[in-house]
N, C-alpha and C positions, 0 to 999 in steps of 0.2 A: 505782432509779435505774441508770443503766448509761452507759458509755464509748461514745463514738463514735469509730471507726475508720476513718480513712480511708487507702485504699492506693491507690496510683500508679505508674507506674514510675520517676519523678522525684521529687524532694523540692520545695516549694513555693520553694526559693531556691538558689542558687550561691555560692560565698564568693570575695569580690574582695580581692588583695592590692594596696595601695595604699602602697607603702614598707614600712614597717613595721607597720601597719594591717591587720586583717582587716576586710572589709565584709561584710554579705548583700547581696546581689542577687536581688529576687523574678525569679523565672522566667516567660517569657514563657507565654500559652497561656490559653485562657478558663477552664478548669479552677481554676486556681491564684488569678486574679483574683476568678472568683465564690464563692469557697469562701472565700476569705480577707477578702472582704465580707460573705459572711455570718456567720462567727466573728465580725468587730468590730461588726456589728447586734445587735440583739437579736432573738433568732434564736425565742424562743416556746417551744424546746423543751425544756421545765422536765426533764424524766427524765433528760436527760443533763448528767451532772454534770462530766464530763471529755472533753477532746478531744485526739487523739492524731493525728500523721500518719504513716506509714509510706514511705518510696521509698528507689530506690536514691542514692546522694550521688555528686557525679560531684565529687567534692574531695580529697584525701588522707585517710586518717585523723587524721593528727597536726594537720593544720586544726581538727579537731574537738573544741576545746580551751574555756577557760573562756570566753572572748571571743565565740565563734559561741557557744554555749548561750547566754549571757546575751542577745546581742542576736534568738536564735529564739525565746523567751521572749516578745518583743514582737508576735509572730504570734498569741498568742492559743490557741494550742494545743501540746500536746506534740510534740517532734518525734522521730522514732525511723530515724536513716540506716541504711542498709543498704552494706555495703561489699563488692563483689564482685569476680570476677577481670576484668580489663579484656579479654582477647581474647573469653573468654565471653560477657562484656557485649555486644561489639561483635558477635559472631553474633547474639545475641540481639535488639538493638535496630535497628541497622543492617541487620542480615543479615534474620532472620525477620519481624521489627516492620514494618520498613519498605520492604523488597524485595522483599515476599511479601504481606503482610496489607493494608498500605497503599495501594499500585498496585490490587491487586485489588479492593478495596472500595469506592477509586473510582472504579472502572471503567477501569483502563490494564492489560488482562491480559496486554497484551505486553511489560511492565515486568517484570514476576512473575518472581523466580530462582527454583530449586527444589532449591537444594543440601539432603541430609539433615543436612550439620551445624549447619545454621541452625535447624532444629527442634529438633534433640537439645539447644542453648545455649538455647533457647528453653524445655522443659522444665526445665533445669538453672535456671533464673532463677527462675520460677514456684515450684519447689520449694524456693528458697533464701527465698521471700517465705513458702509456707508455713510452714516449718519456723520461720521467725521470729514469725509469726502466732499459731500452735499453743503456743508458749511464752509468750505474753503474755495469752492470751486466758481472759476470764473467761465466767462462764456469761451475764452480762445484757447482756455487749458487743453492739453492734450494728457488723458491718463493713460497709463501704463499697468496694466495687473499682472500679476507675474504667481503663478504655479497652480497649484491643485488644492492648496490651503484656502483658496478664494474664489473658487468657481461659481456662486452665486453671487459674488459683489457685481458684475456688469449688469443682471438684470435690476437688480436692488439700486443701485446707482442710475441706471436708465430710467426708472420710476418716477426718481427724483427731480434728475434732470435729462428731459429728453431729448434735448439735442446736443449732448456732451459729447466730444471726439473720445472713444474708448477704442484701449485696444488690451488684448488677452494672451498673453505666451503661456504655453505648457511645457514644463522643462522636463518632464516626464513621459514615459512612451503613453498613446492613448492606445488600451488595448481592441484585440477583433470584436465586433459585436457580439458574437457566442459567449465571450466572458464578460463584457459590460453588462450583458443583459440578467447577469446572477444578483445585480443590484436589487432590491427592493424598488416596488415602482415608482412611489415618491419620489425616493432619492434618484433615480437612474433618468426620470423625466425633470425634476428639479434643477439638477447640475448643468445638464443640456441648454436647458432653457437659459439657465443663468449665463453660461457662456456666450448663448447666441445672440444676449442682448450686446456682445461687444460688438463694432464695426470692424475688427481684422481679429482674425485668431489664429495663432502662430504655432508651430510645431515646428521639432527639429528635421525629420524625416518625411518622406513621400509615405510612408508607411500608415504614420499616425494619422495624416492627413485623410487618407482614404477610410483607417477605421473611422475616424469621428464622422466622415460625412455618411458613412453608411448607417452608422449608427442613429443620426439624427433623421436620416430617412425612415429608418426602422421606427423610431421610436416617438418622433415627433411628426413625421409627414412631411417634412419640409422639402421642396423642391430644389433641385441641384443640378447645376449645368458647369461642369467640371469643377473648378474651386469659388464658384459662385453660389450661396446658398440663399433661397429666398424663405423667409418666414415671418409670419403677423406681419405683413404688409411691409417687410424691412428685407435689404438687400446687405448680405454679410459676404463676405470674404475668407475661406481657410486656405491657408496658403503655407509653404515651409522656408523657413528660415535658419537654417543650422548655425548654431553660436558660434562664434569665433573667439580666439583669445589675442592678447595684447603680445602679438609675434615678437616686437620690438623689445619688448620688457624681457623675455626670454633669452632672446638670442644675444643682447648686448650685456647680460649677467656674465658672459663668461670673462667679462676683463673687469669685474668687479671687487676689488682687493680681498673684501669679507669672502666673496664666494670662491677667490681663487686659495686664499688661506685653507680654508675647510677642504677643499678639494685636494690640497696638496696632503693635508693631515691625513684624509682618508686611506690616498694612495698607500702613504706609509704602511698602514694596519692591514691592508689587502694585498700588498705586494703585486706579483704578477696574476693573481687571480683574476677570470673574468666575474664580471657581475651584474647579476641578474636583480632588478631594481621593481618592486610593485610600492605603491602607496594608495591605498583606499580606507574611505570610512568603515566603521563598523556596523555592517549590514549584510542579512542573509541574501541582496541582490547581489553582492557584488562578488560572489562566488569562490570567497577565499579560500575554504575549505575544499572546493574542487582544486584548486590551483595547487595546495599544499599536494593534495593527493597527486595530482599530473606532473608535480617538480618530484616527490617521492617514487613514482613509476620510473623518471626519467634516470635518479640516482640509481634502480635497482637494472634498468635495462642497459646502462652505459656508465659501467663502471670504471671507466679509464678517465671519467671526468672528475673522480676521487680525489681530492684536496687541490682542484685545477680552478674549482668555482663556488660562488658565495650566493645566497639566495639573499638580499637586503630586504627587509619584509617590513613597511610602518602602516601600522594601524592609526588612522586618527579619531581619537574617543567620541563616539555618536550615540545621543540618547540613552546615555549612563542610568537616567533614572526608570528605564523601563527593564524590568527584570528579566525578560526574554532575551536582550542584549547582554547582561552581566552575564548569563548564562551562555550564548556564545561566546564570549570574551572567553570562559572558561575551558568550553570545548577547544578553541582556536587554539590557545595554548596547551594543552594537554596535546594538540597534535603536533604543536611545532616541537614539544619535549620529546614526544616520541619518535620524531624523525630524526632530529639530533642526537638522540641515544641510539639511536639505529645506525647511525653512518659516521659518526664523529671518531676524529683522533685527538691525540695528545695535543696536537699543532694545529688542527681544522675542525669548523664546525659548519655545517653548511647552511643553516639558517641563521641571519642574524636581526632579531625581534626586535621590534621598537612601538610600544603605545603611545603616543606623542602627538601633539601637534608640532609641525614641520617650520620654524622658521624659514621665509625664503631663502637666505642665502644657504641655506643646507639643503632645503630640496634642489634647489638649482644646481648646485655643485653634484649632486648624487645622480640626477638626469645627466648632466655633462659625463660622469664617468660609467653611468651603465653601459654594458657591451649588448646587453638586452633589456625592454621595459615589457613586464609581463602582466599583463593587464587583460583580465577575464571577465568581466561581469556576467552572470545568468541574465539579466536585463537592466539596461541603462538608457535614458533618454538620449544623451549624448556621450560622454565621456570628454571631460577636458584634459584630463591626465596625460592620454593618450597624443594629444595636441602639444600640449606642454612640453612633452619629450622630444616631439620631434623638432619643433622650435630651437630648442634648448641646445642641438647639434651643430657647432659651429663646425665641426669635424667633417661633419654630414656622413658621421659613422656612427653605427648601433642600429639593431635592428626590432622594432616593434612588433612585439605577438598581441594580436588585438581579439577579443571574442567577434565573433559576427552577429552576436546579439547586442553589440554596443553601437548607438545612434552613429557614434564615428566610422564605422565601418563602412557605409554608404559613400564616406568621403575619401575613406585611408585603404583605398584597396591595394596598394602596393605593399602595407603590411602584410606579416603570415597571420593569414584569419583562421579561429580555430572554433570547435564546438567545445564552450565553458565546462560543458559536463561530459566532453569524452578524456579520460585521463592518458588514452594511449594519443590521442591526437596534441594533445598538448606537450607530452614528452620528445614525438617526434619531431615538434617544432621547435622545441625548446634546443634538440640536437642539431638542427636545420641552422635554426639562428646561429649558434656557438661557432657553428663551421662557415658561416655563409662568407665568399671571397669579399673583401674590402670594396671592390669595383661595385659588385651588386649590392653593396650596401649603399654606396653611392650613388646609386642609380636609382634605387627604392626612396633614398631620403630626398632626392634633390626633386621628383615629382612631387612630395608631400608637403615639401617644406614652400615650393611653388605656391601651390593651392593654399596652405594657410596662411602665406604671405600677402596674396590678394584677397581673401575673404577673411579678416582679421576682425576683431570686435567693433570697430569703427565702423567695418561695412555693414557688420549686421545690423547695427543699431539703426545707422542711417537707411538701410533698406527696409527694415519694420516700419519705421516714421513717414518715410518720403509712400511706402504703400497705404499705411494707414490715412495720411491726407487724400492720397487719390481715390481711395475708398470712399470716404467722405463726401469729396467731390460727384463722386459718380453717384453716390446716392440721394445727392442732393437734386441731382439730373433725374432720376428716377423717382421723384417726390409724385406719391399720389394722392389727389384729393377727393374727397367725398363729394357727392355731384348734389352742389348744394344750389340752394334758388339762384343766385347769381351766375353761374354755370349753365343753369339751363335756359335763363332769361339769353343768356349769352348764344347758347345753341340754336333757340327760336330765332334769333335775329338772322343769324348767317343764313339760317333754313331759308328765309322769306329773301333773304336778297340772292340767292341761287337757282339755277334753273336747271341744273342736272346733278339730280342727289342721290343717293345711293345708299341703301339701308343692309347692314350684314347682320343677320341675326340669327343667333344660334335657339333650337326650340328647349330640348329637357333640361330644367330647372331656370329657362330665361322666360319664354312664351307661357310655359307651363309647370307648376312644382313639379318635382321629382315625387314620382308615384312608388307606391308599393310593388308593384310589376309593372315594366314597359309598355304593356297591353292598355292598361289603364289610362295613362298620361294621353288621353284622346283631347284635341284642341274643342273647346266650348263656343258656343255662340260669341261671346264677348271676342275672343282671339280671332275667330273668323271675321266677324266683322271689321274688329282692327285691321285686320290684313286687308279685306276687298277697301275698304275705305283709303287707307294709305296707298296701295296701290293702284287706286283709280286715277291719281294724278298721275298724268302721262310723264312729267318731270323726274317722279319717283320711282325708282328701280329697286324691287325688294328682294333680296335672296335669302332665304333660310340655308343655313349653313349646319347640319345636321350629324350626328352620327347615326341617325336612324339607316334601315335600309332602303332603296328606291321605293319597291312597293308600296310600302305606308307611306312613304311619303307623296308620291301620286294619288293614294286612295283620300288622303287628308288635303291635299294643298293642289291636286291637279289641275282642279278648274279655275285657278287662280293668274292672273297675268303675274307671276313672278319667277324667279329662277329660284329651281330646289337641289341644294348638295346633299349627294347622299355619302355614308360611312365614309366621312371626314376627306371626301374629296375625289373617291374611287370613281364616281357618278354624277353627270349633272346635265338637268335639264334647263337649259338656258330660257327665257321668260318665251314662251308661244313658239318654244322648239320641241325638238321629240329628245328622249331621254338618248346621254353617249356614256358608254363603258369607257373609263380612262384609264382604266388598269385592269390587265386579265393576267390572271395568275393562278398557278394550279393548287388542288386543295388537300394534296398531299401531306403539309404540313399541320393541317388540320386532328388529324389523329391523336398525334402523340401531345397535342396542346389541349385538345377536350380532356385526355388521360388525366394529366396534371391537374386543370381545374375540377375534375370530376372528385379528385383527391380532396380538394379544398371545401366542394360542396360537403361531403361527407364530415368533413371538421369543423366545420360553420354553418350551424342552421341558419336557416333564410335564406342563406346564398344561393344563387342558380347560375345556370351556363345560358347565354344566348349567341346564336350563331346568325351570322348576315350573310352575304356573298361573298366579302372578302375578309372579314374580322371575325374575330371570335372573341367576346364579352363575358368573365365573370361577376357578377352585380354583387355587390354585398348591403345595399339599401335598407333589407329587411333585418339584418343579423342587428346581434347585442353591438353596440357602437366600438367599443374599447377591442372587443374580442376579432370583428370584421375588420377593423382597421389593423389590427398586429397580423392576422391572416394575411390580407392585402400586400403588408411590406413581406412576408415570406412567400406569398406567389409570386412577385414580381423579381422578387431575387433569385427563384427558380426558373422562371419562364426568360429571366435574363440570360443565365448559363446556358440554356437551351440551345437560346438563340444565335450564340455566338459566331460568328463567320455564317450568317445567314442573311438574305435582303428582308428579315423581319423586323419588326420592331416592338417595343412592349409600350402601351401609354397608359398611363395613372390618371386616371379622370375623375369625376366627381363620384365616387363609392362605385367605381367601377373600374376594372383593370381588363386592357383588351390588349389583343396583339394582331397586328396586320402588317402586309407590306412596307416597307420603309419606301420613301421616296414622295410620297403624297401625306398632304395634310392639311388644312384649313389655311394654312398662309401659304403654302403652292397655288390652293385652288383662287383665294382672294386675288392672289396678283395678277391670276390669269383672268378673272373678271373684271377687274379694273384697267388692265391693259386693252381691253376691247371697248369698256365703257367710256372713259375718260371722263369720270364725274367732276365737279367742282367741290362738293359736300358730300363727306363720308360719314354715317354713323355707324358703329359697329359695337354690340353688346351681347355678352356670353358668361358664362357662370364657373366652366371648366377648364383643367389644364390644357384641353385641346383646342381650346379658344385663345391661349396664350400665342399661338400660332399666327394667329390673326392679329393680335394686337402688336406684337413684332415685327410684322411687316409693313403695317401701317402706319406706325410711328417711326421707324425708319425706311421708310418708301421716299425715292427718289421723286415722286409725282408732285407738285406744286399744288397741292390740294388741301384744303383743312379738313384736319378727320378727329373724330371724337371717339374715343375708345373708353366702353364703359366696363367695369368687371364687377358681377355680382357675388358678395361677400369678401371677405378681410381677409385673405392668404395673398400672400406677396402676390406682385402681377406688372405685367408691363404696360398696362393699361392706363390711359390718362386718368380716368375718375374711378369711383367705385359706388356701389349701391349695396347698404345693407343685407336686402334679402330680395327675391324674387317677386315679394307683393308690391316692392317700390317701383317693378317695371312698369 
């Protein structure tokens, strides 16, 4: 049994004073309505016995009295308000959250402000959340942190509670790497490290997941495999979970007496006119001004619709305390006045504008009456208004015009998708929607309704929580232990009990330290004596599995009775046998690879190219650490694009980027060697990404043999054990 702790910037309600009475008013926003609906329904999470919601209170502490507490209980979960300093909160919320993250993540980089005080406040408030959570957390609790205001919180909480189950969900777009990298170094790295301390990271669309993965690869150097990430010895999953709505609530509202009464009232006012409906918060990302320009252009191009259509535009107040939002409201109202002045007649006004929060019965009635829903944000994480409109159509008629840049567009492709900045595109599709035959409307609507019905808010929450639990279980299976004295004693004991032992050993970074130049990493007498000693026992089979070329391997170790594997498995010399070339490839691809790598040699002082028989490598071990790493991310990106649809692969190694033919690696050659040797004891040790291929096949091997896999360093690994550094080998 466990508790589910929802953590968001704000509580799901605010407090209103009506005379001497205190009343709770539900906060606007998709998260609140989605989770409230989830808690009110039979959610199917039997393991969860309690629900809590932690957020900042936007009301004074003295208002949190018995009356408010009683009313809060009706929400179906316990509420924990945080009371914070107003000035710090302002810099955190209106400052960093909404003047840095919000515009940047919505592709408005010119609106971003960069005062250091904003980030300082952001850190403070996230720490305040962490302190509160740490004090209340129990071992079996599930913590679900929501949105861009709390991106640092998962890491802060993880430091206090290393074993906590933590999910994080980003409800806004995650921008492309090229945009995200505009943030100052401390900020962009800190935010990603914050999120990466969660166990499961959720996004609304596949694009957002891919943008995030590229950023953590380029900035943090995290290892990625599809949606699985490895960072700082942890396995994390990033996946898409498009948020759903309470479908039944909107669909069943058609028979609600209050909704029916309001709907009949509107019908009288609008007579037989077609209704276009929009409802949005006052925000520059919503594209309201472009929408008005599109509607104006429609009226100009389609004069036959004069006095036959009305555009009901409801704008929900948002961030009134920010001067820029008040200025946008003024500009918006001026534009509405201009259009109405230009096209109105004595008996007709093309735009009906309201600036207010809509009660549910009014919103539902307008959804049902609308012939067209015009929803054209410039960027939107999801947009639940589009889904609510679809769910509300009991007649299965009505047309959704939706921005192709809204997250919902990936699910609602039967809508008329438009470019929100293209007034002609908007105008053409308004005309098309108003003229669409009823049967086509129904065909489109049925498909979208079926999809939304199947993946509603309950399904969304359950999917996330189920995958969070599965991810946690998978992490526990992959827990890596430091090779301590107890583990060493166990290995030694098993070594003594067996008669057919196999050692798979990497070279650079394992047998010898990483040197300034590869040619300087020559094995010393200590290494040679060790290899001679261990291989002198006929029960021991030693294999050095390296990225080095065959000539170098032969020069250094050819005299020993051991197996040598060169260039990650492209050639092999079995013990007491001759060299075999396992891969024969053309060199034609090398010219273009060398050309690109040479550009990076020029751009990154200290880096150099090494060419082998079947691979070309770019080393950055002698560069400035941050610069070399940053350039390696760029090079990997360039090479990955170059080799698309080719039999080549890019390898991200230890201070080296290599490109080689696909289909051979250290894992493949390991399986080949073991299938012939049939050992009863295997010890494998390495330090590099390329060594992960050996670790994976050994840990997953079907052979009934005891294996010990050891990774040098603290990066995420499939190995069973780790050693702090090469000196410990």
